[in-house]
HTML snippet that shows the backbone in 3Dmol.js (N, CA, C, O; Angstrom):
<script src="https://3Dmol.org/build/3Dmol-min.js"></script>
<div id="view" style="width:600px;height:400px;position:relative"></div>
<script>
const pdb = `
ATOM      1  N   MET A   1       0.844  -1.184   0.000  1.00  0.00           N
ATOM      2  CA  MET A   1       0.000   0.000   0.000  1.00  0.00           C
ATOM      3  C   MET A   1       0.888   1.246   0.000  1.00  0.00           C
ATOM      4  O   MET A   1       1.857   1.319   0.756  1.00  0.00           O
ATOM      5  N   LEU A   2       0.567   2.199  -0.825  1.00  0.00           N
ATOM      6  CA  LEU A   2       1.347   3.420  -0.912  1.00  0.00           C
ATOM      7  C   LEU A   2       0.985   4.376   0.233  1.00  0.00           C
ATOM      8  O   LEU A   2      -0.168   4.433   0.661  1.00  0.00           O
ATOM      9  N   PRO A   3       1.983   5.128   0.722  1.00  0.00           N
ATOM     10  CA  PRO A   3       1.678   6.073   1.801  1.00  0.00           C
ATOM     11  C   PRO A   3       0.866   7.257   1.284  1.00  0.00           C
ATOM     12  O   PRO A   3       0.983   7.646   0.122  1.00  0.00           O
ATOM     13  N   ARG A   4       0.048   7.820   2.159  1.00  0.00           N
ATOM     14  CA  ARG A   4      -0.695   9.024   1.802  1.00  0.00           C
ATOM     15  C   ARG A   4       0.287  10.178   1.704  1.00  0.00           C
ATOM     16  O   ARG A   4       1.212  10.280   2.510  1.00  0.00           O
ATOM     17  N   LEU A   5       0.092  11.038   0.729  1.00  0.00           N
ATOM     18  CA  LEU A   5       0.963  12.191   0.544  1.00  0.00           C
ATOM     19  C   LEU A   5       0.205  13.458   0.929  1.00  0.00           C
ATOM     20  O   LEU A   5      -0.950  13.641   0.545  1.00  0.00           O
ATOM     21  N   TYR A   6       0.860  14.323   1.687  1.00  0.00           N
ATOM     22  CA  TYR A   6       0.253  15.547   2.189  1.00  0.00           C
ATOM     23  C   TYR A   6       0.859  16.763   1.499  1.00  0.00           C
ATOM     24  O   TYR A   6       2.054  16.783   1.205  1.00  0.00           O
ATOM     25  N   THR A   7       0.039  17.774   1.240  1.00  0.00           N
ATOM     26  CA  THR A   7       0.510  19.008   0.614  1.00  0.00           C
ATOM     27  C   THR A   7       1.182  19.896   1.663  1.00  0.00           C
ATOM     28  O   THR A   7       1.082  19.665   2.868  1.00  0.00           O
ATOM     29  N   THR A   8       1.866  20.914   1.156  1.00  0.00           N
ATOM     30  CA  THR A   8       2.501  21.887   2.050  1.00  0.00           C
ATOM     31  C   THR A   8       1.452  22.553   2.927  1.00  0.00           C
ATOM     32  O   THR A   8       1.678  22.743   4.122  1.00  0.00           O
ATOM     33  N   LYS A   9       0.321  22.905   2.358  1.00  0.00           N
ATOM     34  CA  LYS A   9      -0.741  23.552   3.137  1.00  0.00           C
ATOM     35  C   LYS A   9      -1.253  22.635   4.238  1.00  0.00           C
ATOM     36  O   LYS A   9      -1.443  23.073   5.373  1.00  0.00           O
ATOM     37  N   GLU A  10      -1.478  21.366   3.911  1.00  0.00           N
ATOM     38  CA  GLU A  10      -1.986  20.421   4.908  1.00  0.00           C
ATOM     39  C   GLU A  10      -1.005  20.271   6.071  1.00  0.00           C
ATOM     40  O   GLU A  10      -1.410  20.266   7.234  1.00  0.00           O
ATOM     41  N   VAL A  11       0.276  20.149   5.754  1.00  0.00           N
ATOM     42  CA  VAL A  11       1.286  19.960   6.802  1.00  0.00           C
ATOM     43  C   VAL A  11       1.438  21.234   7.632  1.00  0.00           C
ATOM     44  O   VAL A  11       1.525  21.171   8.858  1.00  0.00           O
ATOM     45  N   ALA A  12       1.469  22.384   6.966  1.00  0.00           N
ATOM     46  CA  ALA A  12       1.586  23.650   7.693  1.00  0.00           C
ATOM     47  C   ALA A  12       0.401  23.835   8.634  1.00  0.00           C
ATOM     48  O   ALA A  12       0.579  24.239   9.783  1.00  0.00           O
ATOM     49  N   ASP A  13      -0.791  23.546   8.159  1.00  0.00           N
ATOM     50  CA  ASP A  13      -1.981  23.649   9.011  1.00  0.00           C
ATOM     51  C   ASP A  13      -1.889  22.691  10.196  1.00  0.00           C
ATOM     52  O   ASP A  13      -2.202  23.070  11.325  1.00  0.00           O
ATOM     53  N   TYR A  14      -1.466  21.463   9.948  1.00  0.00           N
ATOM     54  CA  TYR A  14      -1.337  20.464  11.005  1.00  0.00           C
ATOM     55  C   TYR A  14      -0.333  20.898  12.068  1.00  0.00           C
ATOM     56  O   TYR A  14      -0.566  20.728  13.264  1.00  0.00           O
ATOM     57  N   LEU A  15       0.794  21.464  11.611  1.00  0.00           N
ATOM     58  CA  LEU A  15       1.836  21.892  12.555  1.00  0.00           C
ATOM     59  C   LEU A  15       1.541  23.258  13.171  1.00  0.00           C
ATOM     60  O   LEU A  15       2.217  23.678  14.109  1.00  0.00           O
ATOM     61  N   GLY A  16       0.531  23.947  12.642  1.00  0.00           N
ATOM     62  CA  GLY A  16       0.161  25.257  13.173  1.00  0.00           C
ATOM     63  C   GLY A  16       1.178  26.337  12.808  1.00  0.00           C
ATOM     64  O   GLY A  16       1.439  27.252  13.589  1.00  0.00           O
ATOM     65  N   ILE A  17       1.746  26.214  11.610  1.00  0.00           N
ATOM     66  CA  ILE A  17       2.733  27.189  11.154  1.00  0.00           C
ATOM     67  C   ILE A  17       2.337  27.715   9.780  1.00  0.00           C
ATOM     68  O   ILE A  17       1.454  27.163   9.123  1.00  0.00           O
ATOM     69  N   ASN A  18       2.991  28.776   9.357  1.00  0.00           N
ATOM     70  CA  ASN A  18       2.774  29.387   8.061  1.00  0.00           C
ATOM     71  C   ASN A  18       3.426  28.520   6.976  1.00  0.00           C
ATOM     72  O   ASN A  18       4.431  27.859   7.236  1.00  0.00           O
ATOM     73  N   ARG A  19       2.862  28.521   5.768  1.00  0.00           N
ATOM     74  CA  ARG A  19       3.452  27.754   4.672  1.00  0.00           C
ATOM     75  C   ARG A  19       4.873  28.211   4.360  1.00  0.00           C
ATOM     76  O   ARG A  19       5.730  27.397   4.015  1.00  0.00           O
ATOM     77  N   THR A  20       5.120  29.514   4.481  1.00  0.00           N
ATOM     78  CA  THR A  20       6.465  30.035   4.232  1.00  0.00           C
ATOM     79  C   THR A  20       7.455  29.480   5.251  1.00  0.00           C
ATOM     80  O   THR A  20       8.594  29.167   4.904  1.00  0.00           O
ATOM     81  N   THR A  21       7.030  29.359   6.490  1.00  0.00           N
ATOM     82  CA  THR A  21       7.884  28.774   7.523  1.00  0.00           C
ATOM     83  C   THR A  21       8.226  27.332   7.171  1.00  0.00           C
ATOM     84  O   THR A  21       9.373  26.909   7.318  1.00  0.00           O
ATOM     85  N   LEU A  22       7.237  26.579   6.707  1.00  0.00           N
ATOM     86  CA  LEU A  22       7.478  25.193   6.314  1.00  0.00           C
ATOM     87  C   LEU A  22       8.444  25.130   5.130  1.00  0.00           C
ATOM     88  O   LEU A  22       9.315  24.261   5.088  1.00  0.00           O
ATOM     89  N   GLN A  23       8.296  26.035   4.181  1.00  0.00           N
ATOM     90  CA  GLN A  23       9.212  26.079   3.037  1.00  0.00           C
ATOM     91  C   GLN A  23      10.634  26.375   3.505  1.00  0.00           C
ATOM     92  O   GLN A  23      11.590  25.790   2.995  1.00  0.00           O
ATOM     93  N   ASN A  24      10.777  27.271   4.462  1.00  0.00           N
ATOM     94  CA  ASN A  24      12.103  27.572   5.016  1.00  0.00           C
ATOM     95  C   ASN A  24      12.688  26.352   5.731  1.00  0.00           C
ATOM     96  O   ASN A  24      13.880  26.067   5.612  1.00  0.00           O
ATOM     97  N   MET A  25      11.844  25.637   6.472  1.00  0.00           N
ATOM     98  CA  MET A  25      12.294  24.427   7.167  1.00  0.00           C
ATOM     99  C   MET A  25      12.781  23.385   6.161  1.00  0.00           C
ATOM    100  O   MET A  25      13.771  22.697   6.407  1.00  0.00           O
ATOM    101  N   ARG A  26      12.087  23.271   5.032  1.00  0.00           N
ATOM    102  CA  ARG A  26      12.525  22.355   3.964  1.00  0.00           C
ATOM    103  C   ARG A  26      13.897  22.747   3.469  1.00  0.00           C
ATOM    104  O   ARG A  26      14.781  21.903   3.323  1.00  0.00           O
ATOM    105  N   GLY A  27      14.072  24.035   3.211  1.00  0.00           N
ATOM    106  CA  GLY A  27      15.344  24.526   2.690  1.00  0.00           C
ATOM    107  C   GLY A  27      16.501  24.309   3.646  1.00  0.00           C
ATOM    108  O   GLY A  27      17.636  24.102   3.217  1.00  0.00           O
ATOM    109  N   LEU A  28      16.219  24.357   4.938  1.00  0.00           N
ATOM    110  CA  LEU A  28      17.243  24.153   5.962  1.00  0.00           C
ATOM    111  C   LEU A  28      17.472  22.673   6.278  1.00  0.00           C
ATOM    112  O   LEU A  28      18.379  22.328   7.035  1.00  0.00           O
ATOM    113  N   GLY A  29      16.646  21.806   5.693  1.00  0.00           N
ATOM    114  CA  GLY A  29      16.780  20.375   5.944  1.00  0.00           C
ATOM    115  C   GLY A  29      16.186  19.934   7.267  1.00  0.00           C
ATOM    116  O   GLY A  29      16.529  18.868   7.778  1.00  0.00           O
ATOM    117  N   GLU A  30      15.296  20.746   7.826  1.00  0.00           N
ATOM    118  CA  GLU A  30      14.698  20.407   9.119  1.00  0.00           C
ATOM    119  C   GLU A  30      13.565  19.397   8.993  1.00  0.00           C
ATOM    120  O   GLU A  30      13.207  18.737   9.968  1.00  0.00           O
ATOM    121  N   ILE A  31      13.001  19.278   7.795  1.00  0.00           N
ATOM    122  CA  ILE A  31      11.931  18.313   7.557  1.00  0.00           C
ATOM    123  C   ILE A  31      12.148  17.696   6.177  1.00  0.00           C
ATOM    124  O   ILE A  31      12.463  18.395   5.214  1.00  0.00           O
ATOM    125  N   ASP A  32      11.975  16.395   6.099  1.00  0.00           N
ATOM    126  CA  ASP A  32      12.132  15.689   4.824  1.00  0.00           C
ATOM    127  C   ASP A  32      10.886  15.882   3.973  1.00  0.00           C
ATOM    128  O   ASP A  32       9.814  16.197   4.490  1.00  0.00           O
ATOM    129  N   PHE A  33      11.031  15.694   2.672  1.00  0.00           N
ATOM    130  CA  PHE A  33       9.915  15.842   1.746  1.00  0.00           C
ATOM    131  C   PHE A  33      10.226  15.088   0.463  1.00  0.00           C
ATOM    132  O   PHE A  33      11.350  14.637   0.242  1.00  0.00           O
ATOM    133  N   LEU A  34       9.212  14.961  -0.371  1.00  0.00           N
ATOM    134  CA  LEU A  34       9.356  14.355  -1.690  1.00  0.00           C
ATOM    135  C   LEU A  34       9.091  15.415  -2.750  1.00  0.00           C
ATOM    136  O   LEU A  34       8.221  16.268  -2.574  1.00  0.00           O
ATOM    137  N   ARG A  35       9.830  15.365  -3.838  1.00  0.00           N
ATOM    138  CA  ARG A  35       9.558  16.212  -5.003  1.00  0.00           C
ATOM    139  C   ARG A  35       9.095  15.264  -6.105  1.00  0.00           C
ATOM    140  O   ARG A  35       9.829  14.363  -6.509  1.00  0.00           O
ATOM    141  N   ILE A  36       7.879  15.476  -6.582  1.00  0.00           N
ATOM    142  CA  ILE A  36       7.279  14.575  -7.554  1.00  0.00           C
ATOM    143  C   ILE A  36       7.117  15.298  -8.883  1.00  0.00           C
ATOM    144  O   ILE A  36       6.607  16.418  -8.932  1.00  0.00           O
ATOM    145  N   GLY A  37       7.554  14.654  -9.955  1.00  0.00           N
ATOM    146  CA  GLY A  37       7.388  15.208 -11.286  1.00  0.00           C
ATOM    147  C   GLY A  37       8.678  15.769 -11.845  1.00  0.00           C
ATOM    148  O   GLY A  37       9.731  15.714 -11.210  1.00  0.00           O
ATOM    149  N   ASN A  38       8.575  16.302 -13.034  1.00  0.00           N
ATOM    150  CA  ASN A  38       9.722  16.868 -13.737  1.00  0.00           C
ATOM    151  C   ASN A  38       9.939  18.323 -13.349  1.00  0.00           C
ATOM    152  O   ASN A  38       9.025  18.993 -12.869  1.00  0.00           O
ATOM    153  N   GLY A  39      11.153  18.800 -13.563  1.00  0.00           N
ATOM    154  CA  GLY A  39      11.454  20.195 -13.253  1.00  0.00           C
ATOM    155  C   GLY A  39      11.304  20.462 -11.768  1.00  0.00           C
ATOM    156  O   GLY A  39      11.819  19.716 -10.934  1.00  0.00           O
ATOM    157  N   ARG A  40      10.609  21.510 -11.454  1.00  0.00           N
ATOM    158  CA  ARG A  40      10.385  21.841 -10.039  1.00  0.00           C
ATOM    159  C   ARG A  40       9.448  20.843  -9.376  1.00  0.00           C
ATOM    160  O   ARG A  40       9.535  20.624  -8.168  1.00  0.00           O
ATOM    161  N   GLY A  41       8.559  20.239 -10.145  1.00  0.00           N
ATOM    162  CA  GLY A  41       7.646  19.247  -9.617  1.00  0.00           C
ATOM    163  C   GLY A  41       6.754  19.805  -8.531  1.00  0.00           C
ATOM    164  O   GLY A  41       6.601  21.019  -8.397  1.00  0.00           O
ATOM    165  N   VAL A  42       6.173  18.921  -7.765  1.00  0.00           N
ATOM    166  CA  VAL A  42       5.344  19.320  -6.628  1.00  0.00           C
ATOM    167  C   VAL A  42       5.955  18.728  -5.365  1.00  0.00           C
ATOM    168  O   VAL A  42       6.566  17.659  -5.398  1.00  0.00           O
ATOM    169  N   ILE A  43       5.786  19.421  -4.273  1.00  0.00           N
ATOM    170  CA  ILE A  43       6.316  18.992  -2.985  1.00  0.00           C
ATOM    171  C   ILE A  43       5.225  18.254  -2.224  1.00  0.00           C
ATOM    172  O   ILE A  43       4.090  18.723  -2.140  1.00  0.00           O
ATOM    173  N   ARG A  44       5.575  17.103  -1.673  1.00  0.00           N
ATOM    174  CA  ARG A  44       4.648  16.326  -0.850  1.00  0.00           C
ATOM    175  C   ARG A  44       5.398  15.774   0.346  1.00  0.00           C
ATOM    176  O   ARG A  44       6.615  15.589   0.306  1.00  0.00           O
ATOM    177  N   PHE A  45       4.651  15.513   1.414  1.00  0.00           N
ATOM    178  CA  PHE A  45       5.188  14.976   2.661  1.00  0.00           C
ATOM    179  C   PHE A  45       4.448  13.692   3.002  1.00  0.00           C
ATOM    180  O   PHE A  45       3.257  13.561   2.720  1.00  0.00           O
ATOM    181  N   THR A  46       5.150  12.753   3.604  1.00  0.00           N
ATOM    182  CA  THR A  46       4.500  11.541   4.104  1.00  0.00           C
ATOM    183  C   THR A  46       4.308  11.682   5.609  1.00  0.00           C
ATOM    184  O   THR A  46       4.872  12.574   6.242  1.00  0.00           O
ATOM    185  N   GLU A  47       3.509  10.792   6.163  1.00  0.00           N
ATOM    186  CA  GLU A  47       3.313  10.785   7.610  1.00  0.00           C
ATOM    187  C   GLU A  47       4.653  10.553   8.319  1.00  0.00           C
ATOM    188  O   GLU A  47       4.911  11.116   9.382  1.00  0.00           O
ATOM    189  N   GLU A  48       5.487   9.725   7.718  1.00  0.00           N
ATOM    190  CA  GLU A  48       6.807   9.449   8.283  1.00  0.00           C
ATOM    191  C   GLU A  48       7.645  10.726   8.386  1.00  0.00           C
ATOM    192  O   GLU A  48       8.322  10.946   9.390  1.00  0.00           O
ATOM    193  N   HIS A  49       7.600  11.562   7.354  1.00  0.00           N
ATOM    194  CA  HIS A  49       8.328  12.834   7.384  1.00  0.00           C
ATOM    195  C   HIS A  49       7.853  13.708   8.540  1.00  0.00           C
ATOM    196  O   HIS A  49       8.658  14.300   9.259  1.00  0.00           O
ATOM    197  N   ILE A  50       6.541  13.780   8.707  1.00  0.00           N
ATOM    198  CA  ILE A  50       5.958  14.636   9.747  1.00  0.00           C
ATOM    199  C   ILE A  50       6.311  14.103  11.128  1.00  0.00           C
ATOM    200  O   ILE A  50       6.723  14.864  12.004  1.00  0.00           O
ATOM    201  N   LEU A  51       6.153  12.805  11.324  1.00  0.00           N
ATOM    202  CA  LEU A  51       6.438  12.216  12.637  1.00  0.00           C
ATOM    203  C   LEU A  51       7.918  12.322  12.996  1.00  0.00           C
ATOM    204  O   LEU A  51       8.261  12.557  14.154  1.00  0.00           O
ATOM    205  N   LYS A  52       8.790  12.150  12.011  1.00  0.00           N
ATOM    206  CA  LYS A  52      10.229  12.286  12.243  1.00  0.00           C
ATOM    207  C   LYS A  52      10.553  13.709  12.693  1.00  0.00           C
ATOM    208  O   LYS A  52      11.321  13.904  13.636  1.00  0.00           O
ATOM    209  N   TYR A  53       9.972  14.703  12.022  1.00  0.00           N
ATOM    210  CA  TYR A  53      10.189  16.097  12.412  1.00  0.00           C
ATOM    211  C   TYR A  53       9.707  16.336  13.845  1.00  0.00           C
ATOM    212  O   TYR A  53      10.418  16.938  14.651  1.00  0.00           O
ATOM    213  N   LEU A  54       8.497  15.862  14.159  1.00  0.00           N
ATOM    214  CA  LEU A  54       7.946  16.080  15.501  1.00  0.00           C
ATOM    215  C   LEU A  54       8.798  15.407  16.573  1.00  0.00           C
ATOM    216  O   LEU A  54       8.997  15.958  17.656  1.00  0.00           O
ATOM    217  N   LYS A  55       9.293  14.224  16.267  1.00  0.00           N
ATOM    218  CA  LYS A  55      10.138  13.507  17.226  1.00  0.00           C
ATOM    219  C   LYS A  55      11.432  14.282  17.484  1.00  0.00           C
ATOM    220  O   LYS A  55      11.847  14.428  18.633  1.00  0.00           O
ATOM    221  N   LEU A  56      12.066  14.774  16.428  1.00  0.00           N
ATOM    222  CA  LEU A  56      13.299  15.552  16.586  1.00  0.00           C
ATOM    223  C   LEU A  56      13.032  16.854  17.328  1.00  0.00           C
ATOM    224  O   LEU A  56      13.827  17.276  18.168  1.00  0.00           O
ATOM    225  N   LYS A  57      11.906  17.488  17.010  1.00  0.00           N
ATOM    226  CA  LYS A  57      11.539  18.742  17.665  1.00  0.00           C
ATOM    227  C   LYS A  57      11.314  18.517  19.165  1.00  0.00           C
ATOM    228  O   LYS A  57      11.797  19.290  19.993  1.00  0.00           O
ATOM    229  N   ASP A  58      10.584  17.463  19.502  1.00  0.00           N
ATOM    230  CA  ASP A  58      10.289  17.162  20.902  1.00  0.00           C
ATOM    231  C   ASP A  58      11.527  16.755  21.682  1.00  0.00           C
ATOM    232  O   ASP A  58      11.602  16.985  22.889  1.00  0.00           O
ATOM    233  N   SER A  59      12.506  16.148  21.001  1.00  0.00           N
ATOM    234  CA  SER A  59      13.710  15.702  21.701  1.00  0.00           C
ATOM    235  C   SER A  59      14.703  16.839  21.890  1.00  0.00           C
ATOM    236  O   SER A  59      15.704  16.685  22.591  1.00  0.00           O
ATOM    237  N   GLY A  60      14.425  17.995  21.258  1.00  0.00           N
ATOM    238  CA  GLY A  60      15.319  19.124  21.390  1.00  0.00           C
ATOM    239  C   GLY A  60      16.531  19.048  20.496  1.00  0.00           C
ATOM    240  O   GLY A  60      17.459  19.845  20.640  1.00  0.00           O
ATOM    241  N   SER A  61      16.539  18.092  19.564  1.00  0.00           N
ATOM    242  CA  SER A  61      17.665  17.962  18.640  1.00  0.00           C
ATOM    243  C   SER A  61      17.713  19.174  17.725  1.00  0.00           C
ATOM    244  O   SER A  61      16.682  19.753  17.381  1.00  0.00           O
ATOM    245  N   THR A  62      18.909  19.543  17.343  1.00  0.00           N
ATOM    246  CA  THR A  62      19.054  20.631  16.389  1.00  0.00           C
ATOM    247  C   THR A  62      19.689  20.100  15.129  1.00  0.00           C
ATOM    248  O   THR A  62      20.305  19.034  15.135  1.00  0.00           O
ATOM    249  N   LEU A  63      19.544  20.821  14.076  1.00  0.00           N
ATOM    250  CA  LEU A  63      20.123  20.413  12.801  1.00  0.00           C
ATOM    251  C   LEU A  63      21.632  20.286  12.911  1.00  0.00           C
ATOM    252  O   LEU A  63      22.218  19.360  12.350  1.00  0.00           O
ATOM    253  N   SER A  64      22.265  21.201  13.625  1.00  0.00           N
ATOM    254  CA  SER A  64      23.728  21.139  13.739  1.00  0.00           C
ATOM    255  C   SER A  64      24.153  19.882  14.494  1.00  0.00           C
ATOM    256  O   SER A  64      25.198  19.308  14.189  1.00  0.00           O
ATOM    257  N   ALA A  65      23.366  19.450  15.466  1.00  0.00           N
ATOM    258  CA  ALA A  65      23.698  18.236  16.194  1.00  0.00           C
ATOM    259  C   ALA A  65      23.563  17.021  15.283  1.00  0.00           C
ATOM    260  O   ALA A  65      24.354  16.084  15.385  1.00  0.00           O
ATOM    261  N   LEU A  66      22.572  17.025  14.396  1.00  0.00           N
ATOM    262  CA  LEU A  66      22.370  15.904  13.500  1.00  0.00           C
ATOM    263  C   LEU A  66      23.457  15.814  12.447  1.00  0.00           C
ATOM    264  O   LEU A  66      23.809  14.716  12.016  1.00  0.00           O
ATOM    265  N   LYS A  67      23.992  16.937  12.030  1.00  0.00           N
ATOM    266  CA  LYS A  67      24.996  16.948  10.983  1.00  0.00           C
ATOM    267  C   LYS A  67      26.327  16.360  11.445  1.00  0.00           C
ATOM    268  O   LYS A  67      27.183  16.049  10.616  1.00  0.00           O
ATOM    269  N   ARG A  68      26.511  16.205  12.743  1.00  0.00           N
ATOM    270  CA  ARG A  68      27.757  15.634  13.248  1.00  0.00           C
ATOM    271  C   ARG A  68      27.870  14.160  12.938  1.00  0.00           C
ATOM    272  O   ARG A  68      28.977  13.620  12.945  1.00  0.00           O
ATOM    273  N   TYR A  69      26.771  13.492  12.667  1.00  0.00           N
ATOM    274  CA  TYR A  69      26.769  12.038  12.472  1.00  0.00           C
ATOM    275  C   TYR A  69      26.841  11.672  11.024  1.00  0.00           C
ATOM    276  O   TYR A  69      26.849  10.489  10.686  1.00  0.00           O
TER     277      TYR A  69
END
`;
const viewer = $3Dmol.createViewer("view");
viewer.addModel(pdb, "pdb");
viewer.setStyle({}, {cartoon: {color: "spectrum"}});
viewer.zoomTo();
viewer.render();
</script>
């Protein structure tokens, strides 16, 4: 079974943040995502991406700490 894919708006609404903030988080590598299609394509998130972000956020991990590994 294929995972459900969520739009930027859906994820931003779920996390209670602005879409621009989510786009910035993507650019900084704070949350994983999929790019589907040719060229710029469309951005989608899986439940796994969202849960991984929430787990890292709750644990207090920072991007700089993750980059050490």
